[in-house]
C-alpha positions in Angstrom: 24.4 201.4 43.4 28.1 201.4 42.6 29.1 202.4 39.1 30.3 199.5 37.0 33.8 199.8 35.8 35.5 197.2 33.5 39.1 196.1 33.5 41.1 193.3 32.2 44.1 191.3 33.4 45.7 188.0 32.7 45.0 186.1 36.0 42.6 187.1 38.7 43.1 185.3 42.1 40.2 185.4 44.6 41.7 184.9 48.1 45.1 185.9 49.5 45.9 183.1 51.8 48.8 180.8 51.1 47.4 179.2 48.0 46.3 182.6 46.5 49.3 184.6 47.1 51.7 181.9 46.0 49.7 181.7 42.7 49.9 185.4 42.3 53.6 185.6 43.0 54.6 182.8 40.7 52.3 184.0 37.8 53.8 187.6 38.1 57.3 186.1 38.1 56.4 184.4 34.8 55.5 187.7 33.3 51.7 187.6 33.7 49.5 190.5 34.7 47.9 189.5 38.0 45.2 190.9 40.2 44.6 189.4 43.7 41.3 190.1 45.4 41.2 189.7 49.2 38.4 190.9 51.5 40.6 190.6 54.7 44.3 190.4 55.1 46.7 188.7 52.7 48.2 185.7 54.3 44.9 184.3 55.2 44.1 181.9 58.2 47.5 180.4 58.2 49.4 183.7 58.8 46.9 185.5 61.0 44.9 182.9 62.9 46.5 179.5 62.4 50.0 178.2 61.5 52.1 181.2 62.4 50.6 182.5 65.6 50.0 178.9 66.9 53.5 177.8 66.3 54.9 181.0 68.0 52.8 180.1 71.0 53.9 176.5 70.9 57.5 177.7 70.9 56.8 179.6 74.1 55.2 176.4 75.4 58.4 174.5 74.7 60.3 177.1 76.8 58.0 176.6 79.7 58.4 172.8 79.4 62.1 173.2 79.3 62.1 175.0 82.6 60.4 172.0 84.2 62.7 169.6 82.5 65.8 171.6 83.7 64.6 171.4 87.3 63.2 167.8 87.4 65.7 166.0 85.2 68.8 168.0 85.1 69.2 169.5 88.6 69.0 173.1 87.2 67.0 174.7 90.0 64.9 176.9 87.9 61.3 177.9 88.6 58.6 179.6 86.5 57.3 182.6 88.4 54.4 183.4 86.0 53.6 183.8 82.3 53.2 187.4 81.2 50.3 186.9 78.8 50.4 190.4 77.4 54.2 190.1 76.7 53.8 186.7 75.1 50.9 187.7 72.9 52.8 190.9 71.9 55.8 188.8 70.7 53.4 186.5 68.8 51.6 189.5 67.1 54.9 191.0 66.2 55.9 187.9 64.4 52.6 187.7 62.6 52.9 191.5 61.7 56.4 191.2 60.3 55.4 188.2 58.2 52.3 190.1 57.0 54.4 193.1 55.9 56.7 190.7 54.2 54.1 189.1 52.1 52.6 192.5 51.1 56.1 193.6 50.2 56.6 190.5 48.0 53.4 191.1 46.3 54.1 194.8 45.6 57.7 194.0 44.4 56.3 191.4 42.0 53.7 193.9 40.6 50.7 192.1 41.7 47.8 194.5 42.1 45.9 193.7 45.3 42.2 194.6 45.3 40.7 195.1 48.8 37.2 193.7 48.9 35.0 190.6 48.4 34.8 189.2 44.9 32.4 186.9 43.1 32.2 185.2 39.8 29.8 186.6 37.2 30.9 184.2 34.5 33.7 181.7 33.5 36.3 184.5 33.3 34.7 187.6 34.8 34.8 188.6 38.5 33.0 191.5 40.2 34.2 193.3 43.3 31.4 193.4 45.7 32.8 195.5 48.5 35.6 197.9 49.4 36.8 201.0 47.6 36.6 199.2 44.2 33.1 198.0 44.7 31.3 197.6 41.3 34.5 197.0 39.3 34.2 194.0 37.0 37.5 192.2 35.8 37.9 189.9 32.9 40.7 187.4 33.2 42.3 186.5 29.9 44.2 183.5 31.1 42.0 182.4 34.0 40.5 182.7 37.4 42.0 181.0 40.5 39.6 180.2 43.5 41.5 180.4 46.7 39.0 181.4 49.4 40.1 178.9 52.1 38.2 177.4 54.9 36.7 178.1 58.3 36.3 176.1 61.5 33.5 173.6 61.5 31.1 174.4 64.5 28.6 172.3 66.3 24.9 173.0 66.6 24.1 174.7 70.0 27.7 175.5 70.6 28.2 178.8 68.8 31.6 180.3 69.5 31.7 183.4 71.7 35.4 184.0 71.7 35.6 183.4 75.5 33.9 180.3 76.9 33.4 178.5 73.5 36.2 179.0 71.0 37.4 177.6 67.7 41.0 177.3 66.4 40.4 180.7 64.7 39.9 182.6 67.9 41.5 180.3 70.7 44.8 182.2 70.5 43.0 185.4 71.0 40.6 184.6 73.8 41.3 186.6 77.0 44.0 185.2 79.3 45.1 181.7 80.2 42.2 179.4 81.3 42.8 177.1 84.2 41.1 174.2 82.4 40.2 173.4 78.8 38.0 170.7 77.2 39.2 170.2 73.5 36.8 168.5 71.2 38.7 166.8 68.3 41.9 164.8 68.3 43.2 165.7 64.9 46.3 167.9 64.4 44.6 171.1 65.5 43.0 169.7 68.6 46.2 167.9 69.7 48.3 171.0 69.2 46.0 173.2 71.3 45.7 170.5 74.0 49.5 170.3 74.2 49.8 174.1 74.3 47.3 174.7 77.0 48.8 171.8 79.2 52.3 173.4 78.8 50.8 176.7 80.1 49.4 174.9 83.2 45.8 174.2 82.3 44.0 171.0 83.1 43.3 169.5 79.7 40.6 166.9 78.5 41.0 165.9 75.0 38.0 164.1 73.4 38.1 162.3 70.1 35.3 160.3 68.5 37.6 158.0 66.6 39.3 155.1 68.4 42.6 157.0 68.4 44.2 160.4 68.2 45.3 161.6 64.7 43.2 158.9 63.2 44.6 159.6 59.6 48.1 158.8 60.8 49.9 155.5 61.3 48.5 153.6 64.3 51.9 153.4 66.0 52.2 157.2 65.7 48.8 157.6 67.4 49.9 155.2 70.2 53.1 156.9 71.0 51.5 160.4 70.8 48.8 159.4 73.2 51.3 157.9 75.6 53.3 161.1 75.5 50.3 163.4 76.1 49.1 161.2 78.9 52.5 161.3 80.5 52.3 165.1 80.5 48.9 164.8 82.3 46.5 165.3 79.5 43.3 163.4 80.1 42.9 161.7 76.6 39.5 160.1 75.8 39.1 158.4 72.5 36.0 156.7 71.2 34.1 159.4 73.1 31.4 161.7 72.0 30.0 165.0 73.2 26.3 164.4 74.2 25.6 168.0 75.4 27.1 171.1 76.9 25.9 173.9 79.0 27.6 177.3 78.9 27.6 179.3 82.1 29.3 182.3 83.6 32.2 180.2 84.9 32.7 178.1 81.9 31.3 175.0 80.4 29.9 171.8 81.7 29.8 169.0 79.1 28.4 165.5 79.1 30.7 163.0 77.3 29.8 159.4 76.5 33.0 157.4 76.7 34.1 154.4 74.7 32.3 152.1 77.1 29.0 153.9 76.7 29.2 155.6 80.1 28.2 159.2 80.5 30.8 161.5 82.3 30.6 165.2 83.2 33.5 167.3 82.3 33.8 170.9 83.6 36.2 173.4 82.1 36.7 177.1 81.9 36.9 176.9 78.2 35.6 174.6 75.4 37.7 174.6 72.3 35.9 173.0 69.3 38.4 171.5 66.9 36.3 169.1 64.8 37.6 170.1 61.4 37.2 172.9 58.8 34.8 173.5 55.9 35.4 175.3 52.5 34.4 178.9 52.3 32.3 179.4 49.1 29.6 181.7 50.4 29.0 184.6 47.9 31.6 183.2 45.5 29.1 183.1 42.6 29.9 179.5 41.6 26.6 179.0 39.9 27.0 182.1 37.7 30.2 180.4 36.3 28.6 177.1 35.9 30.2 175.5 38.9 28.8 173.8 42.0 30.4 172.3 45.1 30.3 168.6 45.9 28.4 167.0 48.7 31.0 168.0 51.2 31.3 171.6 50.0 34.6 171.3 48.1 35.1 172.6 44.6 36.6 169.6 42.8 38.8 169.9 39.9 38.1 168.0 36.6 41.8 167.8 35.9 44.0 167.2 38.9 47.2 167.7 36.7 46.2 171.3 36.2 43.8 171.8 39.1 41.3 173.1 36.6 37.6 172.8 37.2 34.9 171.5 34.8 34.8 175.1 33.6 37.9 175.8 31.4 39.9 178.7 32.8 38.8 178.3 36.4 41.3 176.7 38.7 41.2 176.0 42.4 43.9 175.8 45.1 44.1 175.4 48.8 41.4 174.3 51.3 38.7 174.4 48.6 40.1 171.2 47.1 38.8 167.8 48.3 41.2 164.9 49.2 43.7 163.9 48.1 44.6 167.6 48.7 45.6 167.9 52.3 44.4 171.3 53.5 47.9 172.2 54.5 49.6 175.5 53.9 52.7 173.9 52.3 50.4 171.9 50.0 48.7 175.1 49.0 52.2 176.6 48.1 52.7 173.7 45.8 49.2 173.9 44.2 49.7 177.7 43.7 53.0 177.0 41.8 51.3 174.4 39.7 48.4 176.6 38.7 50.5 179.7 38.0 52.9 177.7 35.7 49.9 176.1 34.0 48.3 179.5 33.2 51.6 180.7 31.9 51.6 177.9 29.2 53.8 175.5 31.0 53.4 171.8 31.8 54.4 171.4 35.4 54.4 168.1 37.2 51.2 167.5 39.2 51.4 167.8 43.0 52.5 164.4 44.5 50.3 164.5 47.6 51.8 161.2 48.9 55.2 162.9 49.2 53.8 166.0 51.0 54.8 165.8 54.8 52.3 166.1 57.5 53.3 167.6 60.9 51.7 168.0 64.3 53.5 170.4 66.4 52.5 169.1 69.8 54.8 167.8 72.6 55.7 165.1 71.5 55.6 166.2 67.8 54.6 163.9 65.0 55.8 164.0 61.3 55.0 161.6 58.5 55.1 161.3 54.7 53.7 158.6 52.5 51.6 155.6 53.4 50.9 154.3 56.8 51.4 150.5 57.4 47.6 149.9 57.1 47.3 152.0 54.0 50.2 150.1 52.4 48.5 146.7 53.0 45.1 148.0 52.0 46.6 149.0 48.5 48.0 145.5 48.0 51.7 146.2 48.8 53.5 143.3 50.5 54.9 145.6 53.1 58.0 145.3 55.2 58.0 147.3 58.5 60.9 148.3 60.7 60.7 150.6 63.7 63.0 151.8 66.4 62.4 153.9 69.6 64.3 157.2 69.6 65.7 156.3 73.0 67.7 153.5 71.3 70.1 156.2 70.2 72.2 158.4 72.4 70.6 161.8 71.4 67.2 160.3 72.1 68.4 159.4 75.6 69.6 163.0 76.0 66.2 164.4 75.1 64.5 161.7 77.2 61.0 162.2 75.7 60.6 158.8 74.0 59.5 158.7 70.4 59.6 156.4 67.4 60.9 156.0 63.9 58.9 153.7 61.7 59.5 152.9 58.0 57.1 151.1 55.7 58.7 149.7 52.5 58.0 147.1 49.8 59.3 143.7 50.9 62.4 142.4 49.3 64.3 145.7 49.1 61.6 147.6 47.3 60.8 151.3 47.4 60.1 153.1 50.6 56.3 153.8 51.0 56.1 155.8 54.1 58.1 157.2 57.1 56.5 158.0 60.4 58.2 159.9 63.3 57.2 160.8 66.9 59.3 162.7 69.3 61.2 165.9 69.9 62.0 168.1 66.9 60.7 165.5 64.3 59.2 168.4 62.4 62.7 169.3 61.4 63.6 165.7 60.6 61.0 164.9 58.1 62.5 166.6 55.1 64.9 163.9 54.5 62.1 161.3 54.5 60.1 163.6 52.1 62.9 163.2 49.5 63.2 159.4 50.2 59.5 158.8 49.5 59.2 161.4 46.7 62.2 160.0 44.8 61.0 156.3 45.2 64.2 155.4 47.0 64.8 152.0 48.3 66.1 151.1 51.7 69.6 150.2 50.3 69.8 153.6 48.6 69.2 155.4 52.0 71.5 153.0 53.8 74.5 154.2 51.7 74.3 157.7 53.3 75.9 158.4 56.7 73.9 160.1 59.4 75.8 162.4 61.9 76.4 161.0 65.4 75.0 161.8 67.9 71.7 163.0 66.4 68.1 162.1 66.5 68.2 161.6 62.8 70.6 158.8 63.0 67.7 156.7 64.3 66.2 157.1 60.9 69.6 155.9 59.3 69.6 152.9 61.7 66.1 151.8 60.6 67.2 151.9 56.9 70.5 150.1 57.7 68.5 147.3 59.3 66.1 147.1 56.4 69.1 146.8 54.0 70.5 144.0 56.2 73.4 146.1 57.6 72.1 147.0 61.0 74.4 148.1 63.8 72.8 149.1 66.9 69.3 147.9 66.4 68.5 144.5 67.8 66.3 142.1 65.9 
């Protein structure tokens, strides 16, 4: 049995993902003594298995798509000989490694002590290190403890991931080679991104979603345009469909899917990617010892959202452990980490405005949105005025030739902007403007005063606001 050693610090963070390390960095910058306990690698899922490696691969997919566009649309007689999978993954891994070293360097420079090993609560402000070189050490956190243990992919009974034939978003990028066909279960952001990636790389892709549309949490027009774009690329999209069963064999997977009309269909694929959501990781965290419990969905809910503090004073929570309205997004976790660190340092920071946090899906076409959808605005009692415009209505949209949409939801009669929704090429880089518009409660007339560069995709955003302000130029009524 490991010898018990007792230490003290101001703040102890359990979990070194985006929420955890952002809390640690900001708290240290504010002069607090900080210990960060991480049993794996700092950076968490986002850096090592999710956001960063997947976006690196999606960039490679864009290059592959560009070769086809050059040949088929622009007369550039380019061909794709092959994809060197080992070279591609080596570049991806180098990007991840450099980011990892960067995070470790930031923590070291800030003076954050990183303890390698699993950690669990033994009381409201005490944490025991259960594994690693410092196993047996018990830390007391004078200011507070921050729970930031993240989430893991949800799995389906009878379909246990094997890293080869059946995979999740955590291991799909690291499965061997490029499959010739993929069945993706789940039409949320993760499923859509992986369906898009595999299609770009030449796989036959079937995308199955139980809801009546892809990205069911986004505006219905976003879903419609995204589905149209994926189908145009050859993705077999099946919404309102459910997996009835699947058989894994040496050559792949044979699944039975019940479609929206109730008919059973067989789908054969070399790989099955399960992307049906994520669940919080609280195993072994010792919540009961500190007087905490998860809610019915497994989340650790705060008693005070303005401080992200639980019902036990001094224990705060950030990241994927939080229930909605938190979004389970890395950039939301950064904001939550800043909030908690500044709270623990004695400040009174503004609560996170989740309505003004952008949501992006990095597929082809991309989607990006902030604020309320049209349906949400009406459900909440707003007398909404809506204006939308295809990206192909502006010259740069014609250049790209990929379709797309700008849609704005505002309060009728010149009221504030409630939501902005984009579909098309590069809209992930266009949403920042709309984030400020929604976050600052701007009105259409406010935005219409600002001139957008021509020719750009973003001028379509400007045109929509000009029309809402009664000053439209190129948009026909």
